[in-house]
N, C-alpha and C positions, 0 to 999 in steps of 0.2 A: 110626059107623064103629069097629070094635074095632081093637086094636093089631095082630092077625094080618093083617087086611085091608090095613092101611097097609104093612106090611112086604112082604106079597105083591105089592102094586102097585108097589113102588119096586125090586123085584129086577130086575137088569140094567143095562147102561150107557146113558147118553143119547148122542145124537149129538154134542153139545158135548164131552163127556168123551173120547169117542173120537177127536175131531179134535185135542184138546189132546194126547192120548197120542202120536198119529201125528207131530205137530209135534215133540215133545220127542224122540221116537226118530229123526227125521230129523236134527235138529241134532246128536245125539250120534253118528250114523252118518257125517255129513259130517266131523266131528272126527277120528273114527278113520280115515277114508278119507285124509285129509290126512296123517296120521301114518304110515300104511302106505306111501303115495307117497314120503314123505321117507325112510323106511327103505329102500325098494327102490332109490332113487338113491344112497343112501349105500353100499348094498351093491355096486352097480354100480361105482362110483369104487373101492371097496377091492379089488374083484376086478382092476380095470384097474392098479391100483398093484402089485398082486401080480404080475401077469404082466410088468409094465415091470421090476420088480425082478429077476425071474428071467432076463430077457433080459440085463440088465445084469450080473448076476453070472455067467452063462454066458460072456459075452464078457471079463470080467475074469479068469476062470479059464483061459480060452484063452490070453490074452496072457501071463499070469503062468507058466503051464506050458510055454510056448515056450522053446526053447533061446536063450541070448543071441545076438543077431546074426541070428536066423532070421526075425524081422519086418522086412521091407524098409520104408524110409521111404516116405511117401505116405499116400493116403487110400484106404480100403476102404468102399464102400457096399453094403449088404444091405437090400433091400426085400421085406417080406413083406406079402402083401395079403389072405391068409386069415384067416378068423375062428377063433378068437374074439378074437384080438388082432393087428390090422394095425399094422405100424410100419417106420420106417427106422432102420437101425443104421449109424453112421458111426464108424470107427475111423481115427485120423489118427497116424502114427508119425513122430516127428522125433528124429534123434540129433545130439547135440552132445558131441563128445569121446567119453568113455566111458559117457555117460548117454543112455538113450533114454526119450523121454517119449511115452506113448500116451494120446491123449485119445479117450475112448469117450462117444459120444451115442446114447441111445435116444429116439426121437421117435415116440410114438403117432400113428396116423393114423386116419381114418374119422370117422364122424358123431359119435361119443362120445369124441373123443380127450381125454386129459388132458395137463398139461405135460410137456414133455422133461425128461430128466435127464442131466447131464454129470458123468462122473468122469474123473480122470487117474491113470494108473499110471506110476510112474518106475522105470526099471530100470538097474542098472549093468551094462554089458557087460564080460566078462572073457573071456580067452583060452580058458579051459577050462569046460566046464558044471558042473564040481565046484569052482569057486572058486579054482583054483590059477593060477599066472602063465601 
């Protein structure tokens, strides 16, 4: 048998080599799939945190923009059930002397809810909205 006949006879892959290649690619593909799943979960949590922060900042802006004395004492509850971000927004105002404290709670709801966030805003009540007596 000459050298060219041996080379021509060996051309191509054996079934064992093909099986090993498929197993190696399968293991690599499973690892990449796990990484992609983790990245998708992290992206979903980051999106929910962004929505939660936007709701919180919107309520803080509403409270700080209100004229002194215009927010009555008590609790206000807002429930939003629509996607992409269902949540419960609770604002509780308490006035002691000339200081009003408003506690704001944003509680995400739904199947993929994240933890709630609570912030407190303190306001000094004055007789004039412009800070005078």
